[in-house]
The first five atom37 places (N, CA, C, CB, O) and aatype in JSON, in Angstrom:
{
  "aatype": [20, 20, 20, 20, 20, 20, 20, 20, 20, 20, 20, 20, 20, 20, 20, 20, 20, 20, 20, 20, 20, 20, 20, 20, 20, 20, 20, 20, 20, 20, 20, 20, 20, 20, 20, 20, 20, 20, 20, 20, 20, 20, 20, 20, 20, 20, 20, 20, 20, 20, 20, 20, 20, 20, 20, 20, 20, 20, 20, 20, 20, 20, 20, 20, 20, 20, 20, 20, 20, 20, 20, 20, 20, 20, 20, 20, 20, 20, 20, 20, 20, 20, 20, 20, 20, 20, 20, 20, 20, 20, 20, 20, 20, 20, 20, 20, 20, 20, 20, 20, 20, 20, 20, 20, 20, 20, 20, 20, 20, 20, 20, 20],
  "atom_mask": [
    [1, 1, 1, 1, 1],
    [1, 1, 1, 1, 1],
    [1, 1, 1, 1, 1],
    [1, 1, 1, 1, 1],
    [1, 1, 1, 1, 1],
    [1, 1, 1, 1, 1],
    [1, 1, 1, 1, 1],
    [1, 1, 1, 1, 1],
    [1, 1, 1, 1, 1],
    [1, 1, 1, 1, 1],
    [1, 1, 1, 1, 1],
    [1, 1, 1, 1, 1],
    [1, 1, 1, 1, 1],
    [1, 1, 1, 1, 1],
    [1, 1, 1, 1, 1],
    [1, 1, 1, 1, 1],
    [1, 1, 1, 1, 1],
    [1, 1, 1, 1, 1],
    [1, 1, 1, 1, 1],
    [1, 1, 1, 1, 1],
    [1, 1, 1, 1, 1],
    [1, 1, 1, 1, 1],
    [1, 1, 1, 1, 1],
    [1, 1, 1, 1, 1],
    [1, 1, 1, 1, 1],
    [1, 1, 1, 1, 1],
    [1, 1, 1, 1, 1],
    [1, 1, 1, 1, 1],
    [1, 1, 1, 1, 1],
    [1, 1, 1, 1, 1],
    [1, 1, 1, 1, 1],
    [1, 1, 1, 1, 1],
    [1, 1, 1, 1, 1],
    [1, 1, 1, 1, 1],
    [1, 1, 1, 1, 1],
    [1, 1, 1, 1, 1],
    [1, 1, 1, 1, 1],
    [1, 1, 1, 1, 1],
    [1, 1, 1, 1, 1],
    [1, 1, 1, 1, 1],
    [1, 1, 1, 1, 1],
    [1, 1, 1, 1, 1],
    [1, 1, 1, 1, 1],
    [1, 1, 1, 1, 1],
    [1, 1, 1, 1, 1],
    [1, 1, 1, 1, 1],
    [1, 1, 1, 1, 1],
    [1, 1, 1, 1, 1],
    [1, 1, 1, 1, 1],
    [1, 1, 1, 1, 1],
    [1, 1, 1, 1, 1],
    [1, 1, 1, 1, 1],
    [1, 1, 1, 1, 1],
    [1, 1, 1, 1, 1],
    [1, 1, 1, 1, 1],
    [1, 1, 1, 1, 1],
    [1, 1, 1, 1, 1],
    [1, 1, 1, 1, 1],
    [1, 1, 1, 1, 1],
    [1, 1, 1, 1, 1],
    [1, 1, 1, 1, 1],
    [1, 1, 1, 1, 1],
    [1, 1, 1, 1, 1],
    [1, 1, 1, 1, 1],
    [1, 1, 1, 1, 1],
    [1, 1, 1, 1, 1],
    [1, 1, 1, 1, 1],
    [1, 1, 1, 1, 1],
    [1, 1, 1, 1, 1],
    [1, 1, 1, 1, 1],
    [1, 1, 1, 1, 1],
    [1, 1, 1, 1, 1],
    [1, 1, 1, 1, 1],
    [1, 1, 1, 1, 1],
    [1, 1, 1, 1, 1],
    [1, 1, 1, 1, 1],
    [1, 1, 1, 1, 1],
    [1, 1, 1, 1, 1],
    [1, 1, 1, 1, 1],
    [1, 1, 1, 1, 1],
    [1, 1, 1, 1, 1],
    [1, 1, 1, 1, 1],
    [1, 1, 1, 1, 1],
    [1, 1, 1, 1, 1],
    [1, 1, 1, 1, 1],
    [1, 1, 1, 1, 1],
    [1, 1, 1, 1, 1],
    [1, 1, 1, 1, 1],
    [1, 1, 1, 1, 1],
    [1, 1, 1, 1, 1],
    [1, 1, 1, 1, 1],
    [1, 1, 1, 1, 1],
    [1, 1, 1, 1, 1],
    [1, 1, 1, 1, 1],
    [1, 1, 1, 1, 1],
    [1, 1, 1, 1, 1],
    [1, 1, 1, 1, 1],
    [1, 1, 1, 1, 1],
    [1, 1, 1, 1, 1],
    [1, 1, 1, 1, 1],
    [1, 1, 1, 1, 1],
    [1, 1, 1, 1, 1],
    [1, 1, 1, 1, 1],
    [1, 1, 1, 1, 1],
    [1, 1, 1, 1, 1],
    [1, 1, 1, 1, 1],
    [1, 1, 1, 1, 1],
    [1, 1, 1, 1, 1],
    [1, 1, 1, 1, 1],
    [1, 1, 1, 1, 1],
    [1, 1, 1, 1, 1],
    [1, 1, 1, 1, 1]
  ],
  "atom_positions": [
    [[95.61, 45.55, 85.66], [96.79, 44.71, 85.71], [97.7, 45.08, 84.56], [96.41, 43.22, 85.66], [97.25, 45.31, 83.43]],
    [[98.97, 45.14, 84.84], [99.96, 45.49, 83.84], [100.54, 44.21, 83.23], [101.09, 46.37, 84.47], [101.26, 43.47, 83.9]],
    [[100.22, 43.97, 81.97], [100.67, 42.77, 81.25], [101.26, 43.21, 79.91], [99.5, 41.76, 81.04], [100.67, 44.01, 79.19]],
    [[102.42, 42.68, 79.6], [103.02, 42.89, 78.29], [102.92, 41.57, 77.54], [104.52, 43.39, 78.39], [103.28, 40.52, 78.07]],
    [[102.42, 41.63, 76.32], [102.22, 40.42, 75.52], [103.14, 40.45, 74.32], [100.75, 40.3, 75.08], [103.3, 41.48, 73.67]],
    [[103.75, 39.29, 74.03], [104.67, 39.19, 72.91], [104.54, 37.8, 72.28], [106.14, 39.45, 73.37], [104.36, 36.81, 72.99]],
    [[104.62, 37.74, 70.96], [104.62, 36.46, 70.25], [106.06, 35.97, 70.13], [103.94, 36.59, 68.84], [106.91, 36.67, 69.59]],
    [[106.32, 34.77, 70.63], [107.65, 34.18, 70.55], [107.53, 32.68, 70.29], [108.46, 34.44, 71.85], [106.8, 31.99, 71.0]],
    [[108.22, 32.19, 69.29], [108.27, 30.75, 69.0], [106.9, 30.1, 68.93], [109.09, 30.05, 70.06], [106.72, 28.97, 69.37]],
    [[105.92, 30.81, 68.38], [104.59, 30.25, 68.24], [103.74, 30.33, 69.49], [104.68, 28.85, 67.81], [102.63, 29.79, 69.52]],
    [[104.24, 30.98, 70.52], [103.5, 31.13, 71.77], [103.19, 32.59, 72.02], [104.29, 30.54, 72.95], [103.94, 33.49, 71.61]],
    [[102.09, 32.82, 72.69], [101.78, 34.15, 73.19], [102.33, 34.2, 74.61], [100.22, 34.46, 73.14], [101.83, 33.52, 75.51]],
    [[103.36, 35.01, 74.81], [103.99, 35.12, 76.13], [103.4, 36.33, 76.84], [105.55, 35.23, 76.01], [103.41, 37.44, 76.31]],
    [[102.88, 36.09, 78.03], [102.29, 37.15, 78.84], [103.23, 37.45, 80.0], [100.87, 36.76, 79.35], [103.4, 36.62, 80.89]],
    [[103.85, 38.61, 79.98], [104.74, 39.04, 81.05], [103.9, 39.78, 82.08], [105.91, 39.94, 80.5], [103.38, 40.86, 81.8]],
    [[103.77, 39.22, 83.26], [103.0, 39.85, 84.32], [103.9, 40.86, 85.02], [102.44, 38.79, 85.34], [104.9, 40.48, 85.63]],
    [[103.54, 42.12, 84.95], [104.35, 43.21, 85.5], [103.74, 43.72, 86.8], [104.48, 44.35, 84.48], [103.54, 44.92, 86.99]],
    [[103.46, 42.78, 87.69], [102.88, 43.09, 89.0], [103.62, 42.25, 90.04], [101.33, 42.8, 89.04], [104.14, 41.18, 89.73]],
    [[103.68, 42.74, 91.27], [104.28, 41.96, 92.35], [103.29, 40.98, 92.96], [104.82, 42.88, 93.42], [103.68, 40.01, 93.6]],
    [[101.99, 41.25, 92.77], [100.97, 40.42, 93.39], [99.88, 40.07, 92.37], [100.35, 41.13, 94.61], [99.5, 40.89, 91.54]],
    [[99.39, 38.84, 92.47], [98.17, 38.45, 91.77], [97.22, 38.03, 92.88], [98.41, 37.28, 90.69], [97.37, 36.97, 93.49]],
    [[96.23, 38.88, 93.12], [95.33, 38.64, 94.25], [93.92, 39.09, 93.89], [95.84, 39.38, 95.51], [93.62, 39.36, 92.73]],
    [[93.06, 39.16, 94.89], [91.66, 39.51, 94.65], [91.52, 40.87, 93.97], [90.9, 39.52, 95.98], [90.53, 41.11, 93.27]],
    [[92.48, 41.73, 94.15], [92.44, 43.07, 93.57], [92.55, 43.05, 92.04], [93.55, 43.93, 94.15], [91.92, 43.86, 91.36]],
    [[93.34, 42.12, 91.49], [93.6, 42.16, 90.05], [93.42, 40.83, 89.32], [94.98, 42.64, 89.82], [93.61, 40.76, 88.11]],
    [[93.06, 39.77, 90.03], [92.98, 38.45, 89.4], [91.9, 38.37, 88.33], [92.72, 37.39, 90.46], [92.07, 37.66, 87.34]],
    [[90.8, 39.08, 88.52], [89.75, 39.05, 87.5], [90.24, 39.69, 86.19], [88.49, 39.79, 88.01], [89.89, 39.22, 85.1]],
    [[91.04, 40.74, 86.3], [91.63, 41.37, 85.11], [92.54, 40.38, 84.37], [92.42, 42.64, 85.49], [92.53, 40.31, 83.15]],
    [[93.32, 39.62, 85.14], [94.21, 38.63, 84.53], [93.4, 37.55, 83.82], [95.12, 37.99, 85.59], [93.69, 37.19, 82.68]],
    [[92.39, 37.04, 84.49], [91.54, 36.0, 83.9], [90.91, 36.51, 82.6], [90.44, 35.56, 84.89], [90.94, 35.82, 81.58]],
    [[90.36, 37.7, 82.64], [89.72, 38.28, 81.46], [90.73, 38.45, 80.32], [89.08, 39.64, 81.8], [90.42, 38.16, 79.17]],
    [[91.92, 38.91, 80.63], [92.96, 39.11, 79.61], [93.33, 37.78, 78.95], [94.21, 39.76, 80.23], [93.43, 37.69, 77.73]],
    [[93.53, 36.74, 79.77], [93.88, 35.42, 79.23], [92.77, 34.89, 78.34], [94.17, 34.42, 80.37], [93.03, 34.41, 77.24]],
    [[91.53, 34.98, 78.81], [90.39, 34.49, 78.02], [90.28, 35.25, 76.7], [89.07, 34.63, 78.83], [90.02, 34.64, 75.66]],
    [[90.49, 36.56, 76.72], [90.44, 37.35, 75.49], [91.52, 36.91, 74.5], [90.61, 38.84, 75.81], [91.26, 36.82, 73.3]],
    [[92.72, 36.62, 75.0], [93.8, 36.15, 74.12], [93.42, 34.82, 73.48], [95.13, 36.02, 74.9], [93.63, 34.61, 72.29]],
    [[92.86, 33.92, 74.28], [92.48, 32.6, 73.77], [91.36, 32.73, 72.75], [92.04, 31.67, 74.92], [91.4, 32.09, 71.7]],
    [[90.37, 33.57, 73.05], [89.26, 33.78, 72.11], [89.73, 34.43, 70.81], [88.18, 34.63, 72.76], [89.09, 34.28, 69.77]],
    [[90.85, 35.15, 70.87], [91.43, 35.77, 69.67], [92.27, 34.77, 68.87], [92.29, 36.98, 70.06], [92.87, 35.13, 67.86]],
    [[92.3, 33.52, 69.33], [93.01, 32.47, 68.61], [94.4, 32.16, 69.12], [93.11, 32.85, 67.2], [95.09, 31.3, 68.57]],
    [[94.82, 32.85, 70.17], [96.14, 32.6, 70.77], [95.97, 31.52, 71.83], [96.77, 33.92, 71.38], [95.86, 31.82, 73.02]],
    [[95.95, 30.25, 71.39], [95.6, 29.17, 72.31], [96.8, 28.55, 73.02], [94.87, 28.09, 71.56], [96.62, 27.74, 73.92]],
    [[98.0, 28.92, 72.64], [99.2, 28.42, 73.32], [99.89, 29.6, 74.0], [100.17, 27.72, 72.31], [100.47, 30.47, 73.35]],
    [[99.81, 29.59, 75.32], [100.31, 30.72, 76.09], [101.34, 30.27, 77.12], [99.16, 31.43, 76.79], [101.27, 29.16, 77.65]],
    [[102.29, 31.16, 77.39], [103.2, 31.0, 78.51], [103.06, 32.26, 79.35], [104.7, 30.77, 78.03], [103.24, 33.37, 78.85]],
    [[102.74, 32.08, 80.62], [102.62, 33.21, 81.53], [103.94, 33.31, 82.29], [101.39, 33.04, 82.52], [104.31, 32.41, 83.04]],
    [[104.65, 34.41, 82.08], [105.95, 34.64, 82.68], [105.75, 35.4, 83.98], [106.9, 35.42, 81.71], [105.24, 36.52, 83.98]],
    [[106.14, 34.78, 85.09], [105.81, 35.29, 86.43], [107.02, 35.81, 87.2], [105.14, 34.21, 87.24], [106.99, 35.86, 88.43]],
    [[108.06, 36.2, 86.52], [109.31, 36.59, 87.18], [109.14, 37.71, 88.21], [110.3, 37.02, 86.15], [109.8, 37.69, 89.24]],
    [[108.28, 38.67, 87.94], [108.13, 39.81, 88.86], [107.1, 39.57, 89.96], [107.74, 41.03, 88.08], [106.98, 40.38, 90.88]],
    [[106.37, 38.46, 89.88], [105.31, 38.17, 90.84], [105.92, 37.57, 92.1], [104.25, 37.22, 90.23], [106.63, 36.56, 92.04]],
    [[105.62, 38.19, 93.25], [106.14, 37.72, 94.53], [105.08, 37.05, 95.39], [106.75, 38.87, 95.28], [105.4, 36.38, 96.37]],
    [[103.8, 37.23, 95.01], [102.71, 36.68, 95.83], [101.52, 36.36, 94.95], [102.3, 37.67, 96.95], [101.15, 37.15, 94.08]],
    [[100.93, 35.2, 95.18], [99.7, 34.8, 94.51], [98.76, 34.25, 95.57], [99.97, 33.73, 93.37], [99.14, 33.36, 96.33]],
    [[97.53, 34.77, 95.63], [96.55, 34.22, 96.56], [95.61, 33.27, 95.82], [95.74, 35.35, 97.26], [95.81, 32.99, 94.64]],
    [[94.59, 32.79, 96.52], [93.69, 31.79, 95.93], [92.95, 32.33, 94.71], [92.69, 31.31, 96.97], [92.68, 31.58, 93.78]],
    [[92.62, 33.6, 94.71], [91.93, 34.16, 93.54], [92.88, 34.24, 92.35], [91.34, 35.55, 93.86], [92.45, 34.07, 91.21]],
    [[94.14, 34.5, 92.59], [95.14, 34.49, 91.53], [95.34, 33.1, 90.96], [96.46, 35.04, 92.03], [95.44, 32.92, 89.74]],
    [[95.4, 32.11, 91.85], [95.5, 30.72, 91.4], [94.28, 30.35, 90.57], [95.65, 29.76, 92.6], [94.39, 29.67, 89.55]],
    [[93.1, 30.8, 91.02], [91.86, 30.52, 90.31], [91.85, 31.14, 88.92], [90.68, 31.02, 91.1], [91.35, 30.53, 87.97]],
    [[92.38, 32.35, 88.79], [92.43, 33.01, 87.49], [93.33, 32.25, 86.52], [92.94, 34.46, 87.64], [92.98, 32.06, 85.36]],
    [[94.49, 31.81, 87.0], [95.39, 31.04, 86.15], [94.79, 29.68, 85.79], [96.74, 30.84, 86.85], [94.93, 29.22, 84.66]],
    [[94.12, 29.05, 86.75], [93.49, 27.76, 86.48], [92.35, 27.91, 85.48], [92.96, 27.15, 87.78], [92.18, 27.05, 84.61]],
    [[91.57, 28.98, 85.58], [90.49, 29.22, 84.62], [91.08, 29.41, 83.22], [89.66, 30.47, 85.02], [90.52, 28.9, 82.24]],
    [[92.18, 30.12, 83.12], [92.86, 30.29, 81.83], [93.36, 28.97, 81.28], [94.01, 31.26, 81.96], [93.25, 28.7, 80.09]],
    [[93.91, 28.15, 82.16], [94.4, 26.82, 81.77], [93.26, 25.99, 81.19], [95.04, 26.1, 82.97], [93.4, 25.37, 80.13]],
    [[92.14, 25.97, 81.89], [90.98, 25.18, 81.44], [90.42, 25.72, 80.12], [89.88, 25.17, 82.51], [90.02, 24.95, 79.25]],
    [[90.4, 27.03, 79.98], [89.89, 27.65, 78.75], [90.79, 27.29, 77.57], [89.79, 29.19, 78.91], [90.3, 26.98, 76.49]],
    [[92.1, 27.34, 77.78], [93.04, 26.97, 76.71], [92.88, 25.5, 76.35], [94.5, 27.26, 77.15], [92.87, 25.15, 75.17]],
    [[92.75, 24.64, 77.35], [92.6, 23.21, 77.11], [91.32, 22.91, 76.33], [92.59, 22.44, 78.43], [91.3, 22.03, 75.48]],
    [[90.25, 23.66, 76.62], [88.98, 23.46, 75.91], [89.11, 23.8, 74.43], [87.89, 24.31, 76.55], [88.33, 23.31, 73.61]],
    [[90.08, 24.64, 74.09], [90.33, 25.02, 72.69], [91.5, 24.24, 72.1], [90.6, 26.54, 72.58], [92.06, 24.61, 71.06]],
    [[91.87, 23.14, 72.77], [93.02, 22.29, 72.37], [94.33, 23.06, 72.41], [92.79, 21.74, 70.96], [95.23, 22.81, 71.61]],
    [[94.44, 23.98, 73.35], [95.66, 24.75, 73.53], [96.32, 24.42, 74.85], [95.37, 26.24, 73.45], [95.96, 23.46, 75.52]],
    [[97.3, 25.24, 75.2], [98.05, 25.04, 76.44], [98.3, 26.38, 77.1], [99.37, 24.31, 76.17], [98.46, 27.41, 76.45]],
    [[98.34, 26.34, 78.43], [98.78, 27.49, 79.2], [99.85, 26.97, 80.16], [97.58, 28.19, 79.97], [99.55, 26.17, 81.05]],
    [[101.07, 27.42, 79.98], [102.19, 27.02, 80.83], [102.66, 28.24, 81.62], [103.36, 26.4, 79.99], [102.32, 29.37, 81.29]],
    [[103.46, 27.99, 82.65], [103.97, 29.04, 83.51], [105.49, 28.99, 83.51], [103.42, 28.91, 84.96], [106.09, 27.92, 83.4]],
    [[106.12, 30.16, 83.63], [107.58, 30.17, 83.68], [108.09, 31.25, 84.62], [108.16, 30.39, 82.28], [107.37, 32.16, 85.02]],
    [[109.37, 31.11, 84.97], [110.12, 32.1, 85.75], [109.49, 32.4, 87.11], [110.23, 33.38, 84.96], [109.44, 33.56, 87.53]],
    [[109.0, 31.38, 87.79], [108.38, 31.59, 89.1], [109.41, 31.83, 90.19], [107.51, 30.39, 89.47], [110.45, 31.16, 90.23]],
    [[109.13, 32.78, 91.05], [109.94, 32.95, 92.24], [109.61, 31.82, 93.22], [109.71, 34.34, 92.88], [108.51, 31.26, 93.18]],
    [[110.54, 31.51, 94.08], [110.41, 30.37, 94.99], [109.13, 30.43, 95.81], [111.62, 30.31, 95.92], [108.44, 29.42, 95.95]],
    [[108.79, 31.59, 96.36], [107.61, 31.68, 97.23], [106.31, 31.46, 96.45], [107.57, 33.04, 97.92], [105.33, 30.97, 97.01]],
    [[106.3, 31.81, 95.17], [105.13, 31.57, 94.33], [105.05, 30.09, 93.99], [105.18, 32.44, 93.04], [103.97, 29.5, 94.03]],
    [[106.17, 29.49, 93.65], [106.2, 28.05, 93.37], [105.73, 27.26, 94.59], [107.62, 27.61, 92.96], [105.04, 26.25, 94.45]],
    [[106.1, 27.71, 95.78], [105.67, 27.04, 97.01], [104.15, 27.01, 97.13], [106.27, 27.73, 98.24], [103.58, 26.02, 97.59]],
    [[103.49, 28.09, 96.71], [102.03, 28.13, 96.75], [101.44, 27.1, 95.79], [101.52, 29.55, 96.39], [100.45, 26.44, 96.12]],
    [[102.03, 26.95, 94.61], [101.57, 25.95, 93.66], [101.79, 24.54, 94.2], [102.29, 26.12, 92.31], [100.96, 23.66, 94.0]],
    [[102.91, 24.32, 94.88], [103.19, 23.01, 95.47], [102.23, 22.72, 96.62], [104.63, 22.93, 95.95], [101.74, 21.59, 96.75]],
    [[101.97, 23.7, 97.45], [101.07, 23.54, 98.58], [99.66, 23.16, 98.13], [101.02, 24.82, 99.41], [99.0, 22.33, 98.76]],
    [[99.21, 23.76, 97.05], [97.87, 23.48, 96.52], [97.87, 22.34, 95.5], [97.29, 24.75, 95.89], [96.83, 21.97, 94.97]],
    [[99.05, 21.81, 95.23], [99.26, 20.72, 94.27], [98.93, 21.11, 92.83], [98.43, 19.52, 94.66], [98.75, 20.25, 91.97]],
    [[98.84, 22.4, 92.58], [98.61, 22.85, 91.21], [99.85, 22.68, 90.34], [98.18, 24.32, 91.21], [99.78, 22.78, 89.11]],
    [[100.99, 22.41, 90.97], [102.19, 22.09, 90.19], [102.02, 20.77, 89.43], [103.43, 22.02, 91.12], [102.79, 20.49, 88.52]],
    [[101.03, 19.98, 89.81], [100.72, 18.74, 89.09], [99.79, 19.0, 87.9], [100.08, 17.72, 90.04], [99.65, 18.15, 87.02]],
    [[99.16, 20.16, 87.88], [98.24, 20.53, 86.8], [98.98, 21.3, 85.71], [97.07, 21.37, 87.35], [98.9, 20.97, 84.53]],
    [[99.7, 22.33, 86.12], [100.39, 23.22, 85.19], [101.76, 22.67, 84.8], [100.55, 24.61, 85.8], [102.44, 22.01, 85.59]],
    [[102.15, 22.96, 83.57], [103.55, 22.8, 83.17], [104.25, 24.05, 83.67], [103.72, 22.59, 81.58], [103.9, 25.17, 83.29]],
    [[105.25, 23.86, 84.53], [105.98, 24.98, 85.12], [107.44, 24.87, 84.7], [105.84, 24.99, 86.69], [108.09, 23.85, 84.93]],
    [[107.94, 25.94, 84.09], [109.3, 25.94, 83.55], [110.15, 26.99, 84.25], [109.29, 26.2, 82.03], [109.65, 28.01, 84.72]],
    [[111.46, 26.71, 84.32], [112.36, 27.63, 85.0], [112.51, 28.95, 84.25], [113.72, 26.99, 85.18], [112.68, 30.0, 84.86]],
    [[112.45, 28.88, 82.91], [112.55, 30.1, 82.11], [111.88, 29.87, 80.76], [114.04, 30.52, 81.92], [111.4, 28.78, 80.47]],
    [[111.86, 30.9, 79.94], [111.18, 30.8, 78.64], [111.88, 29.82, 77.71], [111.11, 32.17, 77.99], [111.21, 29.1, 76.97]],
    [[113.21, 29.78, 77.72], [113.92, 28.83, 76.86], [113.5, 27.4, 77.19], [115.44, 28.99, 77.01], [113.28, 26.59, 76.29]],
    [[113.4, 27.1, 78.48], [112.96, 25.78, 78.93], [111.53, 25.5, 78.45], [113.04, 25.67, 80.47], [111.23, 24.4, 78.0]],
    [[110.68, 26.5, 78.54], [109.29, 26.34, 78.09], [109.23, 26.06, 76.59], [108.46, 27.6, 78.43], [108.51, 25.16, 76.15]],
    [[109.96, 26.83, 75.81], [109.93, 26.65, 74.35], [110.51, 25.3, 73.94], [110.7, 27.79, 73.66], [109.99, 24.65, 73.03]],
    [[111.57, 24.88, 74.61], [112.19, 23.59, 74.3], [111.24, 22.44, 74.58], [113.48, 23.42, 75.1], [111.14, 21.5, 73.78]],
    [[110.54, 22.5, 75.71], [109.68, 21.4, 76.13], [108.28, 21.45, 75.55], [109.58, 21.38, 77.6], [107.61, 20.42, 75.49]],
    [[107.82, 22.59, 75.11], [106.46, 22.72, 74.58], [106.41, 22.63, 73.06], [105.85, 24.02, 75.03], [105.33, 22.47, 72.49]],
    [[107.54, 22.72, 72.41], [107.55, 22.7, 70.94], [107.37, 21.3, 70.4], [108.85, 23.29, 70.4], [107.36, 21.11, 69.18]]
  ]
}
């Protein structure tokens, strides 16, 4: 999985550089998120602007990261979702679990 990581405003921002998060790469995403949290980066924003599709394994990877961050008293938020990806979160009601922001500025304003 192609991920670019950057520290911004006290958050570790993970830019997902893939069009899909699915069974093919979701385990890599989960492992990457867990490694960041274990390294002490407990406040993360996953930027999903380039992602056009997420399946159940992708949702599971993000949820596992969310739970891992919460267990360390951290947060995992999502930003820049395309409409079709947001629809998947709404369909599964995971939009009630995750903090979902329109963009990074919105995330930083509301999470600070």
